[in-house]
N, C-alpha and C positions, 0 to 999 in steps of 0.2 A: 331601240334607244334613240330618242330625239336629241339632236345636238343643236345648240344655239350658235349663231354666227359670232365670230370674234368681233369685238367692239370696233375694230378698224376696218372691217369689211365694207361697210357702206361708203366710207370715205374713199377707199381704193376703187370700188366700183364706179363711183361718181367721177373720179379723176380719169379713169380709163375711158369711160363713155364720152367725156368731154373732148378727148383726143381722137374720137372716131373709132375706137376699138369696139368690136362686137363683144358683148358680155352676157353670158348665160349663167345665172346663179344656180349652183348644184348643191348647196350646203345642206339641203334636207334629204338628199338621196340616200346617204348612209353607206354602210359597208366599206368605209375608208375612202370613199370617192372624194376627190378634192372639191374645194368650195366653188371654183369658177372654171368655166370653159370660156376661153377668149379666142377671138379671131383677129389676126393681125397680119397684114401683108400676105393674104391668101393662104395662111397656115393657121392651124388650131393648136392651142396649148392649154394644159390644165394647170391651175394655180391653187395652191393650198395657202390660205390666209392664216397667219399666226400673229399673236401679239409679240412684243419684243422678247419675252422669255417663254413663249408658248412652245410646248413639245408635241411631237406627233404621237397620237394614240397608236396602240398595237395594230389596229385595223388599217390605219393610214400607212404605217411602215410596211405592212404586207402589200398594200395597194402599190406603193412606190416601187417595191421590190419586184412586182410581177407585171406591172404595166409596161407595154412595149413602146409607148410614145413618150413625149417629153412632159415632165411634171416638175413644177418649181414651187418653192416655198417663198412667200412674200410677206414681209413684216410691216411695210409702210408704203405710203404713196410714193416716196422717193425710190424705194427698191423696185416698185412696179414700173416706174418710169425708166429707171436704169435698165431693167430687164428688156423693155421694149426696144431700147437702142441696140441691144445685143441680138435680138431675134431677126 
């Protein structure tokens, strides 16, 4: 099943890259894999991009539950920027 990127993904990717964050788009990987792999301050994080009311699919919930690293849900550029301040 091919999933399309949420409408806000391009805007979030652009804002992150403008700040110097490394961004690898993973949204076509499937299997519940989050949309983005980002590198920030020598660490890697997975981000799932959702619209304001977007919900995780079953495969995404399973991924979040079993992944041993850090995975975050981001719904806007502002949330992405706030997250960077906390990482």
